[in-house]
BABADO-861081 format. One line per field, with one value per residue (C-alpha): residue number from 0; residue in one letter; x, z, y. Coordinates in pm, 1 decimal. Each point is the difference from the previous one (the first is absolute). Layout:
BEGIN
n: [NUM|...]
res: [a|...]
c1: [X|...]
c3: [Z|...]
c2: [Y|...]
END
This chain:
BEGIN
n: [0|1|2|3|4|5|6|7|8|9|10|11|12|13|14|15|16|17|18|19|20|21|22|23|24|25|26|27|28|29|30|31|32|33|34|35|36|37|38|39|40|41|42|43|44|45|46|47|48|49|50|51|52|53|54|55|56|57|58|59|60|61|62|63|64|65|66|67|68|69|70|71|72|73|74|75|76|77|78|79|80|81|82|83|84|85|86|87|88|89|90|91|92|93|94|95|96|97|98|99|100|101|102|103|104|105|106|107|108|109|110|111|112|113|114|115|116|117|118|119|120|121|122|123|124|125|126|127|128|129|130|131|132|133|134|135|136|137|138|139|140|141|142|143|144|145|146|147|148|149|150|151|152|153|154|155|156|157|158|159|160|161|162|163|164|165|166|167|168|169|170|171|172|173|174|175|176|177|178|179|180|181|182|183|184|185|186|187|188|189|190|191|192|193|194|195|196|197|198|199|200|201|202|203|204|205|206|207|208|209|210|211|212|213|214|215|216|217|218|219|220|221|222|223|224|225|226|227|228|229|230|231|232|233|234|235|236|237|238|239|240|241|242|243|244|245|246|247|248|249|250|251|252|253|254|255|256|257|258|259|260|261|262|263|264|265|266|267|268|269|270|271|272|273|274|275|276|277|278|279|280|281|282|283|284|285|286|287|288|289|290|291|292|293|294|295|296|297|298|299|300|301|302|303|304|305|306|307|308|309|310|311|312|313|314|315|316|317|318|319|320|321|322|323|324|325|326|327|328|329|330|331|332|333|334|335|336|337|338|339|340|341|342|343|344|345|346|347|348|349|350|351|352|353|354|355|356|357|358|359|360|361|362|363|364|365|366|367|368|369|370|371|372|373|374|375|376|377|378|379|380|381|382|383|384|385|386|387|388|389|390|391|392|393|394|395|396|397|398|399|400|401|402|403|404|405|406|407|408|409|410|411|412|413|414|415|416|417|418|419|420|421|422|423|424|425|426|427|428|429|430|431|432|433|434|435|436|437|438|439|440|441|442|443|444|445|446|447|448|449|450|451|452|453|454|455|456|457|458|459|460|461|462|463|464|465|466|467|468|469|470|471|472|473|474|475|476|477|478|479|480|481|482|483|484|485|486|487|488|489|490|491|492|493|494|495|496|497|498|499|500|501|502|503|504|505|506|507|508|509|510|511|512|513|514|515|516|517|518|519|520|521|522|523|524|525|526|527|528|529|530|531|532|533|534|535|536|537|538|539|540|541|542|543|544|545|546|547|548|549|550|551|552|553|554|555|556|557|558|559|560|561|562|563|564|565|566|567|568|569|570|571|572|573|574|575|576|577|578|579|580|581|582|583|584|585|586|587|588]
res: [x|x|x|x|x|x|x|x|x|x|x|x|x|x|x|x|x|x|x|x|x|x|x|x|x|x|x|x|x|x|x|x|x|x|x|x|x|x|x|x|x|x|x|x|x|x|x|x|x|x|x|x|x|x|x|x|x|x|x|x|x|x|x|x|x|x|x|x|x|x|x|x|x|x|x|x|x|x|x|x|x|x|x|x|x|x|x|x|x|x|x|x|x|x|x|x|x|x|x|x|x|x|x|x|x|x|x|x|x|x|x|x|x|x|x|x|x|x|x|x|x|x|x|x|x|x|x|x|x|x|x|x|x|x|x|x|x|x|x|x|x|x|x|x|x|x|x|x|x|x|x|x|x|x|x|x|x|x|x|x|x|x|x|x|x|x|x|x|x|x|x|x|x|x|x|x|x|x|x|x|x|x|x|x|x|x|x|x|x|x|x|x|x|x|x|x|x|x|x|x|x|x|x|x|x|x|x|x|x|x|x|x|x|x|x|x|x|x|x|x|x|x|x|x|x|x|x|x|x|x|x|x|x|x|x|x|x|x|x|x|x|x|x|x|x|x|x|x|x|x|x|x|x|x|x|x|x|x|x|x|x|x|x|x|x|x|x|x|x|x|x|x|x|x|x|x|x|x|x|x|x|x|x|x|x|x|x|x|x|x|x|x|x|x|x|x|x|x|x|x|x|x|x|x|x|x|x|x|x|x|x|x|x|x|x|x|x|x|x|x|x|x|x|x|x|x|x|x|x|x|x|x|x|x|x|x|x|x|x|x|x|x|x|x|x|x|x|x|x|x|x|x|x|x|x|x|x|x|x|x|x|x|x|x|x|x|x|x|x|x|x|x|x|x|x|x|x|x|x|x|x|x|x|x|x|x|x|x|x|x|x|x|x|x|x|x|x|x|x|x|x|x|x|x|x|x|x|x|x|x|x|x|x|x|x|x|x|x|x|x|x|x|x|x|x|x|x|x|x|x|x|x|x|x|x|x|x|x|x|x|x|x|x|x|x|x|x|x|x|x|x|x|x|x|x|x|x|x|x|x|x|x|x|x|x|x|x|x|x|x|x|x|x|x|x|x|x|x|x|x|x|x|x|x|x|x|x|x|x|x|x|x|x|x|x|x|x|x|x|x|x|x|x|x|x|x|x|x|x|x|x|x|x|x|x|x|x|x|x|x|x|x|x|x|x|x|x|x|x|x|x|x|x|x|x|x|x|x|x|x|x|x|x|x|x|x|x|x|x|x|x|x|x|x|x|x|x|x|x|x|x|x|x|x|x|x|x|x|x|x|x|x|x|x|x|x|x|x|x|x|x|x|x|x|x|x|x|x|x]
c1: [-1965.5|-253.3|-338.3|-40.8|-254.0|-326.0|-111.4|-348.6|-259.8|-262.8|-336.1|-263.0|-376.9|-269.1|-245.5|-315.9|-17.2|-214.2|269.9|252.4|-276.8|-65.2|398.2|148.6|141.9|333.5|181.0|-162.2|84.6|367.5|12.9|-113.7|256.0|275.8|-3.3|-38.0|308.6|163.5|-97.1|127.3|309.2|-108.7|200.3|-240.7|126.1|-303.1|-366.5|-260.7|-324.7|-297.0|-224.2|-403.9|48.6|-211.9|109.1|-215.2|322.0|359.3|-13.9|-89.0|199.1|378.1|172.4|-128.9|150.0|335.2|44.8|-35.2|234.8|236.3|-3.1|2.8|316.0|210.2|-69.8|42.5|-283.9|-85.3|-333.1|-302.2|-210.4|-345.0|-259.4|-226.6|-63.4|-259.7|217.1|224.0|-295.7|-378.5|39.9|80.5|161.2|225.3|87.6|115.3|196.3|161.6|95.1|119.1|239.6|120.5|97.2|157.4|262.4|36.4|-256.4|-284.0|-317.6|-119.9|-289.2|89.5|-381.8|-111.5|313.4|69.8|329.2|-7.8|379.0|-188.5|-142.7|-391.7|102.7|-83.4|-316.0|-109.5|72.1|-209.4|-335.2|69.6|37.6|-279.6|-228.7|146.7|-100.2|-355.5|4.6|76.6|-269.6|-296.5|188.3|-134.7|-321.1|-88.9|146.2|-221.8|-307.1|75.5|-12.9|-293.7|-146.0|47.7|-196.5|-273.7|44.6|-22.7|357.5|268.7|251.5|318.8|178.3|6.5|-329.4|-158.2|-75.2|-260.1|58.6|295.5|77.5|-22.3|155.6|-226.4|191.7|84.6|185.3|-287.1|-70.4|-360.2|-107.7|-87.0|-168.5|269.0|-242.5|196.4|58.7|-332.6|-157.6|237.4|-109.8|-347.0|28.9|176.3|-308.6|-192.4|132.7|20.8|-321.8|-198.8|189.0|161.4|347.4|253.4|265.5|231.4|-194.3|-59.0|367.8|101.5|-300.8|109.3|359.6|-85.4|-207.1|315.5|-120.5|290.4|5.8|293.9|245.3|-61.4|246.7|229.5|-180.1|108.9|-207.8|-266.5|-182.1|-301.1|39.9|-261.9|67.0|-35.4|-320.4|-86.3|150.7|-236.7|-312.4|11.6|129.0|-314.0|152.4|-146.9|-346.3|132.9|36.6|326.7|88.5|206.8|164.6|-7.4|377.6|78.5|398.7|-2.0|320.5|166.2|24.1|358.3|93.0|-4.0|-35.3|-48.4|-358.5|-167.7|-323.2|-265.4|-314.8|-309.5|-338.5|-179.0|75.5|-154.9|-159.7|-94.9|-161.0|254.7|24.8|128.0|-174.2|-148.3|113.3|-259.0|-353.7|-61.9|-213.8|311.0|187.8|-288.6|13.3|405.4|-25.8|-241.2|198.8|350.7|-190.7|-165.0|343.3|236.8|171.3|175.9|341.8|105.2|220.4|350.9|28.1|321.6|-74.5|-42.4|204.2|334.3|138.6|371.7|93.6|-179.4|240.8|283.0|-113.7|29.1|-224.8|237.2|-156.5|-53.7|245.5|-286.2|-70.9|-199.8|-327.8|-220.5|-291.8|-232.1|-255.0|-266.4|-105.2|-314.6|20.3|-263.7|115.6|-268.1|33.2|-121.4|332.9|175.4|301.8|356.5|77.3|293.0|270.7|187.6|216.9|-96.6|90.0|-282.2|30.1|-104.1|-360.4|-210.9|-150.9|313.4|60.7|193.7|299.3|192.7|8.5|131.7|-356.2|175.4|-54.2|222.6|-95.7|120.1|80.6|281.1|190.9|-46.9|178.8|263.3|120.9|37.7|202.7|216.7|71.2|85.3|212.3|169.4|21.7|156.0|229.0|370.4|72.4|-269.5|105.5|403.0|-143.1|-189.5|287.4|226.4|-207.0|-5.6|346.4|118.7|-220.4|116.3|195.9|-304.6|221.8|244.7|-240.9|-110.7|313.7|67.5|-305.8|128.5|340.9|-171.3|-242.7|298.9|215.0|-294.5|-35.0|349.7|18.5|-373.3|236.4|278.1|-228.5|-127.8|325.0|139.6|-301.7|55.8|356.4|-90.2|-245.3|242.6|260.5|163.6|-61.4|305.9|197.7|307.9|-70.8|-340.8|-102.2|252.3|-153.3|-318.4|78.4|160.0|-289.2|-269.6|218.9|5.1|-358.3|-53.6|186.3|-212.7|-331.4|93.5|133.7|-337.1|-200.5|236.6|-42.7|-420.0|-3.7|203.9|-237.6|-276.9|129.9|142.1|-371.8|-160.2|268.2|-79.4|-342.6|-55.9|261.4|-260.5|-282.2|196.3|88.0|-331.7|-187.3|223.1|6.6|-355.5|-45.7|275.3|-225.7|-301.3|131.3|113.4|-330.5|-164.6|226.2|-75.1|-370.3|-190.9|-202.9|-158.5|-119.6|-335.8|-83.5|8.7|313.8|159.7|-114.9|187.5|302.6|-26.9|-59.8|285.6|283.3|-143.3|-16.0|-239.7|-48.6|28.8|-219.9|-5.1|-339.5|-47.5|123.9|-186.7|-72.0|-133.3|302.1|204.6|168.2|98.1|-209.5|251.7|262.9|234.2|-57.3|194.2|88.0|28.7|373.3|306.1|197.8|227.4|103.3|289.0|193.7|233.8|-266.6|114.0|-254.4|-141.8|-99.2|-211.3|-126.5|-127.9|-143.5|-124.8|116.9|138.6|113.9|268.6|40.2|-43.1|-348.6|-130.9|-240.2|22.4|-214.5|-101.1|-40.5|-162.0|150.5|-143.6|-373.9|-108.0|-173.5|265.4|245.6|256.0|286.4|13.1|311.7|55.7|196.3|125.6|228.3|153.9|-13.1|196.3|76.1]
c3: [4400.1|-228.1|-11.1|-333.4|-217.4|-28.5|-327.3|-116.0|-294.1|-78.9|-179.9|-125.7|-120.6|-167.2|-155.8|-126.5|-166.3|306.3|241.5|-219.1|-32.6|368.4|86.1|-11.5|-301.7|-102.9|16.8|285.2|203.9|-169.1|121.4|364.2|59.6|-209.7|262.8|299.3|-63.9|-58.8|351.8|155.9|-218.4|-145.4|-297.2|-248.8|-192.6|-236.9|-65.4|-41.3|-208.8|-23.4|-229.5|-39.9|183.9|289.0|390.3|21.1|-32.0|-12.8|-293.0|-227.1|57.8|-172.6|135.8|339.1|-46.5|-192.0|310.2|244.4|-195.8|-6.4|394.5|-3.0|-227.7|236.3|-53.0|306.0|45.0|336.6|-73.1|-286.5|-34.4|-69.1|-68.5|261.0|91.0|-267.4|-282.4|186.6|-12.8|69.6|96.3|433.3|-94.7|-268.0|157.0|310.6|-176.3|-274.9|323.8|201.9|-308.3|-11.2|383.9|-45.6|-219.8|212.3|-176.1|171.7|-157.5|20.7|-54.7|-76.4|5.6|272.7|210.7|64.3|14.8|72.3|176.7|294.8|281.0|-96.8|-392.5|-74.9|188.3|-202.4|-288.4|71.2|125.7|-339.5|-240.6|134.7|-52.4|-326.1|-120.7|172.6|-257.2|-295.4|84.3|53.6|-357.2|-186.1|211.1|-87.7|-380.3|-32.2|188.1|-257.4|-302.5|97.4|65.1|-334.8|-119.4|183.0|-154.6|-342.3|-81.0|-178.3|244.6|-208.8|-240.0|-351.0|-187.7|-87.0|-396.6|-135.2|204.8|71.6|300.7|14.8|290.5|178.6|134.0|334.6|-176.6|44.8|-293.6|-135.5|-211.4|-380.1|-269.8|-334.1|-235.0|-220.7|221.0|173.7|-345.4|28.4|421.8|-141.6|-300.8|263.8|213.2|-265.9|-105.7|334.5|51.9|-301.8|-143.0|136.7|-61.7|282.9|86.3|-229.1|-332.7|106.3|6.4|-304.9|-191.2|127.5|-77.5|-360.7|-57.3|82.2|300.2|261.9|334.7|129.4|207.3|345.1|367.4|-49.6|-294.7|-329.6|-168.4|-222.6|-159.8|207.9|202.4|176.9|350.2|-104.1|-120.3|310.8|216.4|-189.5|42.2|348.6|53.4|135.9|-50.7|-390.6|172.0|120.8|382.5|224.8|162.5|309.7|156.1|-279.3|121.5|335.8|160.0|227.0|241.8|-144.2|274.0|180.4|-54.4|155.0|-292.0|-319.6|-125.0|-341.5|-177.8|-4.9|-193.7|233.6|-108.7|148.8|-44.5|-40.0|-284.9|63.2|-296.7|-200.0|-107.7|-350.6|-312.2|-61.2|-317.9|8.4|165.1|286.7|-167.0|-183.1|318.3|150.7|-273.1|-8.7|397.9|-99.0|-253.3|216.9|266.8|-209.6|-177.2|333.0|85.0|343.9|-66.4|52.8|263.7|-76.5|-123.8|94.5|-311.5|-265.7|-290.4|86.6|-376.7|88.1|-204.2|0.2|109.0|-157.6|-406.6|-246.5|-275.2|-301.9|-150.7|255.9|241.7|280.6|240.8|-99.7|209.8|-16.9|-135.1|80.2|-243.8|172.0|-143.4|-188.0|-6.5|256.6|137.6|88.3|366.6|-54.0|65.8|-251.7|-180.1|40.0|-35.0|-230.7|117.7|-247.7|33.0|-163.2|-32.3|180.4|-242.4|-308.9|137.4|-178.9|335.1|131.2|-350.2|-259.8|172.6|-150.3|-309.4|169.7|1.8|26.1|307.1|104.0|189.3|339.9|32.9|-294.5|138.4|348.4|-107.7|-228.2|263.8|298.4|-264.2|-74.0|379.2|53.6|-283.5|148.4|339.0|-112.2|-233.6|115.0|-158.0|172.8|328.2|-75.8|-55.3|317.5|194.2|-143.4|51.5|384.8|26.2|-186.0|120.7|199.8|318.1|233.1|308.0|-168.3|-130.9|390.4|121.0|-215.5|73.5|374.6|-84.2|-213.8|285.0|283.5|-251.7|28.0|356.6|47.5|-278.5|213.3|306.6|-145.3|-163.9|372.7|214.2|-304.8|44.1|371.0|-67.8|-214.4|239.5|303.0|-188.5|132.1|-228.3|190.4|-85.3|-217.7|-224.2|-2.0|-354.4|-118.3|232.0|-108.7|-359.5|76.5|178.4|-230.0|-245.1|121.8|125.4|-396.9|-106.4|268.2|-124.6|-395.1|135.4|191.2|-344.8|-207.6|326.5|-59.7|-369.9|44.6|337.4|-223.4|-294.5|251.6|161.5|-340.3|-141.1|368.7|-68.5|-382.7|138.0|251.2|-225.1|-298.3|259.2|147.9|-341.7|-161.1|305.5|32.5|-377.3|40.3|284.8|-170.2|-311.5|241.6|147.4|-381.3|-91.5|333.9|87.5|-275.1|-132.9|339.1|128.1|-64.4|-263.0|209.8|113.7|-323.6|-98.1|261.5|-62.0|-384.9|116.2|211.7|-269.5|-336.5|-75.8|-339.2|-270.1|-376.5|-282.6|-333.9|-156.0|-297.3|200.0|-194.8|272.0|-247.4|-227.4|318.4|67.8|295.4|176.6|250.6|-148.6|328.3|358.2|226.4|337.8|260.0|67.7|-34.1|-190.8|-273.4|-314.8|-225.6|-317.3|-5.5|93.9|-158.8|-267.0|198.7|252.6|-295.3|-107.6|309.3|123.8|-360.7|54.0|-326.5|112.9|261.7|84.0|402.0|117.7|275.5|50.4|-76.4|-275.7|-119.2|-382.7|-206.1|-336.0|-179.2|-123.3|25.6|328.8|24.0|-32.6|-125.7|-230.0|-333.1|-186.2|-377.0|-129.3|-383.1|-194.6|-327.4|-234.0|-261.7|-218.8]
c2: [4716.8|149.0|-175.1|-212.2|187.0|-159.6|-172.2|-84.9|-113.8|209.1|-177.8|150.5|-148.3|131.5|-227.9|234.7|315.0|122.9|-30.6|226.4|248.3|15.4|60.5|-342.0|26.7|-147.9|364.8|79.7|-307.1|40.6|328.6|-32.7|-291.3|159.3|271.1|-233.2|-178.2|326.9|180.9|-323.9|2.1|-392.2|-79.2|-167.8|-336.9|-53.5|105.2|-281.4|148.2|-214.3|205.2|-133.7|-281.6|-136.0|-4.0|-346.9|-230.2|62.9|-297.5|265.4|254.2|-73.9|328.5|-91.7|-350.3|125.1|218.1|-274.2|-225.9|276.5|-13.0|-379.6|-43.9|220.5|390.3|143.7|263.0|141.5|133.4|-42.4|350.4|26.5|292.5|-228.8|-316.3|-72.2|62.5|-320.9|-249.0|-35.6|-358.5|-10.1|-350.8|105.8|350.1|-198.9|-289.6|284.5|174.4|-304.5|-105.3|354.7|12.1|-342.6|166.8|290.5|264.9|196.9|182.9|351.7|114.3|392.5|110.6|-255.7|102.6|-372.2|-73.6|-455.1|22.6|130.0|-137.9|47.5|0.8|-345.0|-18.6|308.7|-128.9|-321.4|216.3|233.8|-294.2|-151.7|301.8|58.4|-366.7|139.6|280.2|-212.1|-239.5|343.4|150.7|-320.2|7.8|348.1|-41.3|-271.9|206.3|287.3|-193.8|-191.5|377.1|100.1|-325.9|96.3|359.0|-192.7|115.7|-171.0|-174.4|82.2|-210.1|-38.9|68.1|-328.6|-75.3|243.3|288.9|273.5|140.8|415.6|162.1|308.7|310.0|-165.9|-293.7|-257.2|-230.1|-59.0|-258.9|118.2|-195.5|-100.2|-4.1|-207.3|-249.6|21.5|-144.2|-345.3|-22.0|19.6|-282.7|-239.2|30.1|-35.9|-313.5|-110.7|13.0|-6.8|-319.4|-322.1|120.9|-13.1|235.4|-256.3|40.7|372.8|67.3|-173.1|167.1|378.8|-92.9|-150.0|321.6|270.9|75.3|145.4|104.5|240.6|-100.0|94.6|23.1|-311.2|-150.5|-117.6|-193.8|197.1|-280.5|-77.2|-331.2|-225.1|93.4|417.5|-75.1|-187.0|246.3|288.8|-189.7|-20.2|337.4|219.8|314.5|-24.8|6.0|332.7|-159.7|-4.5|-296.2|-2.2|-323.4|-230.5|-56.9|14.5|18.0|-300.9|-71.5|-281.2|-280.1|-44.0|380.5|273.0|314.3|-206.4|46.6|-116.1|96.5|-273.2|-27.0|46.0|-127.3|243.1|351.7|352.4|195.5|340.8|248.7|141.2|385.5|-91.7|-85.8|-334.8|-182.4|-326.7|46.5|-191.1|-270.0|-84.2|-24.5|-206.5|-240.1|-26.2|-56.7|-285.7|-177.3|24.1|-217.7|-203.3|-92.6|37.8|-360.8|-39.7|-24.5|-381.9|-105.9|-95.0|-351.1|-180.9|-229.8|261.1|21.2|214.0|146.3|-43.1|254.7|320.7|334.3|-166.3|-65.2|259.2|97.6|-13.0|316.3|245.5|-146.2|-25.2|-236.3|-289.2|-121.7|-310.4|-52.8|-286.1|-147.5|-191.6|-376.6|-27.7|-328.4|-154.2|-363.3|-280.8|94.3|349.4|158.7|249.8|-145.0|156.6|361.8|89.3|239.9|221.6|299.8|317.4|390.9|167.5|321.6|-165.5|-89.3|248.1|117.0|128.4|184.3|-132.8|118.6|-329.7|-187.2|-346.0|-179.2|-353.1|-202.9|-287.3|-309.1|32.8|-390.9|96.7|278.9|-124.7|-311.8|153.4|267.9|-262.8|-200.0|281.5|68.5|-312.5|-69.2|364.7|-158.8|-296.4|182.7|-38.3|338.1|161.1|-122.5|123.5|330.1|-23.9|-143.6|244.9|288.1|-90.9|-66.2|276.0|264.4|294.5|-75.6|123.8|26.1|197.1|279.5|-40.8|82.6|287.3|170.6|-26.1|167.0|273.1|50.8|28.0|228.8|247.6|-29.3|71.8|291.7|155.9|-23.1|182.4|269.9|39.3|1.0|277.7|201.5|23.7|112.1|259.4|110.2|12.0|165.6|345.5|281.7|180.3|-286.3|164.3|-322.2|48.3|12.1|-272.1|-251.5|88.3|-37.6|-366.6|-130.5|116.8|-150.4|-332.9|69.5|32.7|-312.6|-209.2|114.1|-71.8|-330.2|-28.6|6.0|-216.7|-259.9|103.6|-132.4|-300.4|-106.2|49.6|-239.4|-257.9|7.4|-25.6|-293.1|-141.2|-5.4|-143.4|-298.0|-86.8|33.8|-216.2|-277.5|-53.4|2.1|-238.7|-232.3|19.8|-79.4|-278.0|-177.3|41.8|-156.9|-294.2|-35.3|7.6|-313.4|-182.3|40.7|210.2|-238.0|-126.8|336.7|120.7|231.7|345.9|-106.5|-40.3|338.6|142.9|-184.5|165.6|314.6|-42.1|-75.4|138.2|354.5|-25.0|-223.4|46.0|-170.6|-14.1|135.4|-200.5|-356.5|-272.4|-259.3|-259.1|-26.1|-81.7|390.0|148.8|267.3|111.7|231.4|116.2|-29.6|260.2|-80.1|228.1|-67.3|235.0|-290.7|165.8|-132.8|116.1|-48.0|-299.5|-310.2|-303.6|-136.7|-240.0|265.1|184.0|-318.8|-75.0|334.7|90.7|382.5|167.1|326.2|-21.8|378.4|23.9|-80.4|164.6|-320.3|-363.4|-78.5|-333.7|16.0|-305.2|-25.8|-343.1|31.4|-371.2|-161.5|-271.9|194.0|-322.5|74.0|-201.5|-123.1|-5.4|-252.2|65.0|-259.3|1.0|-362.3|-19.6|-252.2]
END
């Protein structure tokens, strides 16, 4: 009996352009691995490529994860071929855990350039050693990169990234970037520092005046906002680059506690400053005056106050003009009580993009009291939660939802059919290879087998499409059921216990069940108008034509085409919401 032909997956990874230039490009790795598979008579079942992904962790590599999922789902594969172990991973724990998972399913790892096969007796031990060295190499790369950046800072060179406002980045013949003054922007920089050091104006006032005078900044990198914001002004005032200096270590990457490979940038109070090679926009006296005022005006960030006011609807409330999320606005009281304490502050919701210091980007300048809108939204949600119609629609959605068990059985059935198809194709391929060319019926047998093999391949393609659709339907049904059930439970929770919760818990519940809140731009609260126009829930309930008039009136929805979300729309305009009955009688003699 002929030996079974070995199967393999090919996995390649490149994280940087430098690796590609040093002979470890995607094409170079593919060439070596495909050549190895051919020389060793291996059938390649699939190729997985992670281009531009770091080897620090397996979680950040989508195609590596896809490859492992294929193994776990039952794909029978003998080997995974990688160029070198470092392409498999640079984290020792991840590499060994992934290898153990593969071997649990009968799959081994071959590192072609390292000459390692985990199937061999010493293979796994060698992989453990090399994985540890690969992790050490990665840590060394981080240290070396940081050291290289610090050396550039010592030499006064720009360390990369977008040029700050006031400068443009010009590259030399080696491709290194150098800062040169952009005179048009530099005039604005000088004006900002002059206003800050020669007047008592703060960042908000400076931003407002710049925007009012028509000054704009070019959008850089991921930025989308051309107006000057207070935060932009503060960052410019703190940046020593404008005084001809280069800072290093203003933010340092620190390990996130409880993780092995996750780092986050953390601002540093103390950092190094070096003389830059670029020209300064402001003189040193202005820079020193700026630092003095920044230090004088700085206030320590307050500790979180558990009793602080909670803005219930931020993130959900939408501006009726520009559609962006509204923010809270706090107005401290100017009233001083007899005991010397201030009166209560007032809280409102507003569109921050209507503020002058953010640029006149939105025309909606009204502010609505939080107490009015919060009360209306809570009443609307409670009304929806108490509504039998709403409950019935949720119950129908849960009861009539797609039979997930049936979909799971369909997926399993298709997978088995694909496996049987693959086994039949392998058997036919072996029979084709074993045909005796001297047999007088050789051509007829060959054509017959080839025709059957072609049919199997056609069926396999159809089953692959069928499996894709079935898995998509299953995933959608599972997500749909989870979302609806969650909303259903949260509405129960809302009805029974909402008023007794602390404000922070109330906000969490509202965020869990509400997608967005629309308000009326011209509501007159003094005349008893409602402010809230529509509440859209995070719920896949659908409404259809043919609903009773009672349902329509209770839900207040005018259009009954299919709606993808449950929208509770208030139609009445009076705060009392009461109906009046008009009686007319005709008197005759």
